[in-house]
N, C-alpha and C positions, 0 to 999 in steps of 0.2 A: 488537361489544363496546361496552358502555355507556361513556360518557365518565366519566372519573375526575376528581374535583376535586382535582387536584394530587397531589403525592407524600405521600399520606395514611399515617397510621400503620397498620401491619398488625394492630395490636391493637385497631382501632376496631370500631364495631358492624357493619360490613359483613361481617365473617367469623363471625358467630354461625351456629351450625348451624341450617339451615332457611331462612335468609335467601336471597334470589334470587342475591346475589353469591357465595354460598358453595357454588356448584356444584362437583362434584368435578372436579379437574383434576390434572395431574402436579405442579403447584406447591402443592397444597392439603394440609393435614393430614388424617389419617384422620377419618372421620365421628365426631362426638361429642367430638373433642378440639380444643382451641384452639391457637393458635399459641404457641410459647415466649415467655415474657415477655422483651421487649427493653428493656434498661436504657439508654435514650437519650432525647434531647429529642424532643418532638413536631415532626417535620420540617415538617409542613404549617403549624405555627403559627410556628415560629422562623425558618424560611427564607423565608417568604413576606414580601414587602415590604408595608409599611403601606398598606392600602387597596387592595391588589391580590389577585388570585386566581392561585395557582400554576398553571402550564400543565400540560396533559395531552394525550395523544393523542387526536385526534378519532375515529379508528377503527383497527381492527386492521390494515387494509390499509396505513395510513400507518406503523404500527410495523414491518411486514414490509418495506415498500418502502425504508425508510431504510437498513437494512443490506444490502439486496440490490441496491444501486446497481451497475451494471456496473463502475464504476471502483474502483480501489484508492485508498488514501490517497496523498498526494503522495510523491514528485514526479510531475509530470503525465504524463511518459512511461510511468508504470506504470499510467495510467488505462485503457490497453488491458489487459484483465485479466491476461493472461500477461506476464511480464517479457520482452518480445520481444527487447530488446537482450541479454539473457542467452540466451534461447532460440535466437537467431539464431547465436550463436557456438558453440553446442553442435551437433555434426555430427548430421544425420539425426534431428532432433527429439527428442533424448534427454531433454528437460525434462518431457515430458508425464506419463510414468509416475511419477517420484518426486513430482511436484506432486500428482497425484491420490491417491497413497498417503498422503502427509503431510496431505492435506485430511482424510482419515478418521481418522488416528491422532493428529493434532496439532490441526488446525483446528476440527473439530466439538466435541471435548471442551472446548477452551478457550473457544469461542464460547458454549457452553451454560453454562460456569462464570461468565463475565462477565455474561450475562443473568441468571443466578440470583441472584448476590450484589448486583447493582444493583437488581433487582426486589424482592428480600427485605428489604434494608436501607433502601431509599428514599433513598439519598444519592448524591452525586457520587463520582468516583473517588478523591478525597482522603478524604472522610468515611468511605467504605466501609472503607478499610484502617485508619483510626484506630479504628473501631468493632471490627474483627475483632481487632486486636492493635496497641497503640500502637507496638510495635517495627516494624511493617510500614508506618508512615506514609510512609516514603520511597518506596514503590511508587507512590502517587498523585502525589507530587511529580515523579517521573521521567516519568510518563505525561503530565504537563502540559508538561514541557520537550520532552517528546518530540514526493523527491525527488532527381574532383570534376567533377560536372555543373553545369549552370547552376543547378539547385536548390541544390546544395552552396554554390556561390558566393554566391547570393542570401542563403541563410540565415546563413553564417558571415561574409561580408563586408559585406552591406548591412543585413541585419536585426540581427545581433548586433555586427557590426563588431568581431569577436573579436580579441584580441591573440595573441601568439605564445607566451605563457607565463603561468602562474598568478600570478607575482609582478610582472607588468606590468599593473597595474590599469587604466590608461588613462582613469580618470575615469567619471563617471556618463553614460550615454546618455539624452538627454531623452526620446526616444520610448519607451524601455523604461521609464523612470520613470512616464511618463503612463499607459502600458498597465498597469503594476503598480498605480497609484493607481486606475484605473478598475475593475480586478478587485476590489480590496478594498472599494471603494465599493459595487459590486453585491452582494458578499457580505454587507456590513453591512446593506444594505436587506433582504436575504432572512433574516438572522439576527437582526434588530433585536428581535423578540419571542420569541426562542427557537423551541421547537417549534410555537408558535402560527403562525408564518410559515413555517418550514422544512417543517412537516408538510404545508403546501399546495403549496409549491414543489417538493417531492419527487415529486409526481404527474407533473410535466412532466419534471424533470431525470432521473427514473429510467426513464421509459417511452420518451421520445424516442430515446435511444441504441439501444434494441432496434429501433425502426422503421427508423432509419438503417442499423444493421448488417444488417438483413434485406434492405434495398434494395441495399446493397453486395454481399451474398452472391449475390443474383440476378444482378447485373450482373457480378460477378467470375467466376462460373461459365461466363459466355459469352466470357470472354477467353482468348486463347491462353496456355497455360502454367499456368493456374490449377490444374489437376489435379495438375501436378508439385509445385506448392507444398503442396497439401494432403497428398500422399503423403509429402513431406519432413517434415511436421509429425508424422505418425502412424507413421513408420518409425523404431523405436528403434535405438540403437547400444549394444550391450552394453558396449563398451570405455568409452563415456562414462558408462554407469550405474555403473561401478565407480570413477569419479572422484568423490572427496569434494566437489569444488567444485560439481558438478551438484546434489547434495543440499543443499548450503548455499544455493544460489540458489533451489531449490524451497522449502526451509523458510522462507526470508526472504519469498518471495512469498506463502506461505500467510498470514503475518502481515499483509502489505500487502493481500491480496485480501479478507480477512475483517475488516480494520480492528482486529485484535487488539492488545492491550497499548497502545493509544493513549488509552484512558480514555473514548472517545466512546460506546462500547457500554454501559458501566456507567452513564453519565449518561443515555443514552437509556432504558435499561431501568428506571431509577428512576422514571420517569413511568408505568410500567405498573401495573396493579392487582396486588396480591400473589397474586391467584387466577389470573392469566394463565398459560397453559400455556407456560412459557418452554422446556421441553424440546422440545415440538413446534415452536415457533418456531425454535429452534436447528437442528434437523434440517432443517426445511423451507428455511430461509434457506441453509444449507450446500449442500443439493442444488441450489437455484436458482443460487447463486453458482458452484458447481462447473460446472454445466451451462453457465452463461453464459461462463465462462472458456473451455471447449472450443468453445462456439459462436462466440465472438468471435475465438478463435485460428483457427478455420477460415476465417472471413472475412478475417482479416488475411493469412493464408498463401495464400489464393486470390489476392489482390492481389500479394503478394510473389512468387508463382510467375509471374504476368504480368510483373512488373518484371524478374525474373531472365531470363525468356525474351527480353524486349526487349534486355537487355544482351548476351545470348548471340548473338542475331541480329545486333546491332551489331558485336560482336567478330568474328564470322565474316565479316561484310560488309567490315570494314576490312582483314582478312587477305587476302580474295579480291581486293580492289582492288589491294593491294601485289603479289600474285602475278601478276595480269594486266599490271600495268605493268612488272614486272621481267622477265617472260618473253615479253612482247609477244603474249600470247594474245588471241584475239578476244573481244569483249565477250559476256558470258553463256555463255562456254565453261566456266567454273567456277561451279557453283552450290552451294548448301548440301547437296544430295543426294550430289554427288560430290566434295565438298571433302576429306573424309578420304582417299579414294583418291588423288587428285592430290597431296596432302601426302605420303603414303607414297611415291609414285613419285618425286617430286622430291627427297625426303630420300635416296633410293638412288642417283639419277643426279647431282644437283648439290647435295651437302650444304653446300658452302661458300657458294654463293650463297644458299641458303635460310637459312642461319644468319645471313648478313649482313643479311637483311631484318628481323630482330628481330621476328617475329610474335608476337602476343599469345597467351597460353594461354587457350583458351576452353573452360570447363567449367561446365555448368549447375549442378552441385552446389556449386561454388565461389561462383557468384553467389547461390544460394539461402542460402548460410550466411554471406554478408558481413554483418556487423552494424555498428552505429554506437553511440556512447556518448551517454548523457544523453537529450536530447530528439530524437535523430536519427530514431528510428522514426516518430514522429508528423509531424515537420516536414521530413524529408528522404526517408526510404524511401517512405512512404505518398504524399506530395506528388508525388514523382518518378513514381510509377505513375499518379496521378491526371491529370497533365498530358498523358499519352499516351492517355488514354481520350477517346472522343468526348464532346462536350459537357462538357469538362473544368471550366468555371466552375461548372456546376450541381453536379457531384460535390464540388468544392472547397468550396462553400458548405455543403452537407449535412454534409461531414466536419468542418469547423471548428465548425459549430454543435453538433454532436454532441460534439466535444472540449470545447467551452466548458461544456456541460451536465455532462459527466463531471467536469471540474475543479471546477465549483461544487458539485455534490452530494457530491463527495469531501470538501469543506471543511466541510459541515454538521456532521457527527460530530466532527470535529477542534475546531471552534469550541465546540460544546457541551461537549466534554471539557476545555476550558480555562475557559470562563465559569462553569460550575456550580461547579468547585473554587474559583474566586476568591471566590465568594459563600459557600461553606462555610467556607473558611479565615478569614474575617472580617478579612482584611488591610486591606480598604477599608470605609469606612462602609456599614453595612447599609441605610441609608435611600436610598442611590443606587438608582435604577431600573436594570432590566437593560439598558436601552438604553446606559447610560453604561459598564457592564462590557463590553458587546459592542463599544462604540466604542473603548475604551482597548485592548482586545485587538487590534482591527483596526489601530489606529494604531501600536501597538508592533510588530506583525507587519509592517506596511508599512515601517517603519523598518529593521527587521532584514533585510527582503527587498531593500533597496537594494544589497546586496552583489552580487546577481545581476544588476543592471542595468549593472554596469561592463563594460568590454571583456573582462575576464577572468571575467565572471559565469558563462559556460558551464562553465568548469573548476571553479569553486566549486560549481556545481550537481551536477557529477559527484562531487566530493568529499563533499558532504552525502548524496548518493544512496548512495554506497558505505559510509559510516561511521555516519552519524547514525541510520540505521534498520536496523542489523543487530545489534550486540551489545546495545544498550539493550533492543530488543524481546524478544530471547531471554531477557535477564535478568529483565525484568518478567513475561514469561509464566511463567518458572520459579518466580519469587517468588509469583505469584498461585497456582500449583498447591500450593506448599508451605504457604502461609498458610492455606488452607481445606482441606487434605488430610484433617484429621480432623473437619471441620465440615460435610462435604458434605450430610449428611442434614438438618442444621439449615437449611442455605441453600435447599435445594429443597423441604423440607417432607415428604419421604418417603424411603424407603430406595431408593437408585438400583439399577438392574439391574447384572448382572455386566459388561456392556460399559463402562458409565460408571465402575464402581469400578476396573476393570483399567486403563483409559486414564488416569483422573485420578491414580491412586496410583502407577502403574508406567510404563506405556508412554510417555505423553506426557512426563513429566519426564526419562526416560532418553533419549528422542530429542532433547530440547532440550539436554541436557548433552553429548551426543555431537556435536551440530551446533556447539555453543559451543566444545568443545575442538578439533574439526577446524578451526573458523574461526580460532582463535588460531594453530594450527600453520601453516595455509596463509598467513596474513597475516605471520607471522614469517619463514617461509622464502622468501617471494616478495618480489621487489623491487617497491616501490610505484610504479606509473606511471599517467599519464593521457595521453589522446589530444589532440594539438595540431594545429590548423590553421595550417600554415606554408607560404606560397607559395614560400619559398626552400628548402624541404626537398627532398632527393633523391628522396623517395618520393611527392612531391606528384603528384596531388591526394589520395592516400591519407593519412589522418590518421596523424601520426607519434607513436609512443609515447615519452614522456620521463619520466624520474625526477622525483618530487616534490622540491623543495628541503628541506634538513634541517629548517627551522623548521616545516614543514607537520606534523611529528609532534606538535607542541604543539597545533595546531588539532584533529588527529585525536583527541588525548586528550581535549580539551574536548568534542568531539562525541560520542565513544563512551565515554570514561572517566567523566567527571563524572556523566552520568545514571546509569550503572551503579553508581557508588560512592555515590550518594545513599541507596540503600536500606540498606546496612550502616551508613553514617554516621548516618542518622536513628536506627536501632536502637541504635547505641552512644551517641548523645546522650541518648535516653530512658533507657537503663540507667544512665548517669552521673548524670542528673538524678534518678533514683529513689534511687540509692545515696548520693549526696553531699548533695543538697539536702534530702532527707528531707521533701519537701512532697508533698501530694496534688495530683496533675495533673488538674485539672478542665477542661483544654482539649479533652478528647474524652469521648465517651461509648461505653462498650463494650457489646457484646451478650453474650448468654449462650452463648458458644462455648467449646470445650475450650481454645483457645489463650488466650482472655481469662481463663478461670478459673485456668490455670496462672500467668498474670501476677498475678492478684489474690492467689492463694495465696503467691506469692513475696513480695508486699508484706506480708501478714499475718505471715509467718515473720520477715521483717526487722524 
């Protein structure tokens, strides 16, 4: 694909019939017809900084690699494409089926929609919604606002130095602050010139994880118990499939996995040519992303199967040692092969003595389904398995380099989804170069991220993970569908086939409404808890569930309520401004869409 000089106007000379760039594609109008007139500013002229050239993708491979990164958006533990902290707590791998179903019915349609509107209107996520309808300006605003063994001990006590409650902040941990500063510095260097730099970095950050995952898969399949882990992943439990929480987790993960409703996809697609086949891109990227999720989940569960088998063997070994000492049996008289037979015999002959030994319950399925909260999958479960592998330092280096690339590439889209709207909103001087916008974004984000470097930071991370990326994403996705439901043909340049029409107009919105309703029901009926590392707990070293303090409801409302309410509040503000001020609002430019025409007709009637 030829390089495009910035986010140029779709009404320019490059779409004249017969020109090389007017090749037929899914996003092009029928032959002999021009694009509908767009009543807006010339984006390439007004948004470009003086003396600079707007950025554009160097090649189509860079366009496709950016959204097909193996990771999901933050938080980092979701960078392993399936939300394994959720998947682990669902018995017998019940997560995979609803995830793949929702990828087809929810993920692909919304992915295509975001590609189409960004590519068609050539604007960031704030400018897009202002152009479609001023009442929907809040959608873009929300997107911009919008994460005991020796390993356990080292992670919670040495690395995090975690407190025993979320309201015990414990102050900032200097080593965590330094790590956070280093991460944002590296991200700033990669994003300093927008897609001009991220488009090159993505070749490394997107491909390296696949190489490392393949290496881990080959090694994992040679480990004892790896097959048990893979069987656990692909064995569904009908009972869990009937649980609404399973579908809630799967629906949320679709948004994370495809970076939907974050605004980054719209900003990225605004750099594409209007003649780019965004439908083909959406389907291709969705297939790659879905296959990557299954592939990486297979790798993860091969390692988790090895870890569970190691724990099972250790559990049996401890029980055998207790039995040999208690009954004075000869060494090696009880083995793993005859352990169950001996246990049954002793339970029949000397049940009192056997009960007094307090033997552990050893069940491989229990060890497979044991999950952790927050960053536990990456930094506890996987690490615990790595240290038991031969040449563990090598595997540790490979794993954490991959994890760093996943986290870095995850942030590329999120940064673009913030920096581009900042320029479009004109809240800051337009003469400032993009480096300044990017630097301010990184600085503010670093400052806000300091809350995670406190001793209670791990609990705050779990809180943000559970509430900041659930309701707001569903509300944004639903609003996107509603905003362009009657303008689909205008956005993509041709009449969509029956699949897109049905999913965009009916299936996807209904699914999101159902998930949203069930989410509210489950959150209201369930007691809100979080897992605490407390050495004085009776259940130690198992993380102890505790109820959130009452004041945390205010934080939850800020995280989930404010972003969701921004959409109707902006619509209400625009309505009041139109009715009361009786002034023409020139702060936005609308396109020739049905929703915009309705709004303009209302103005004329008024």
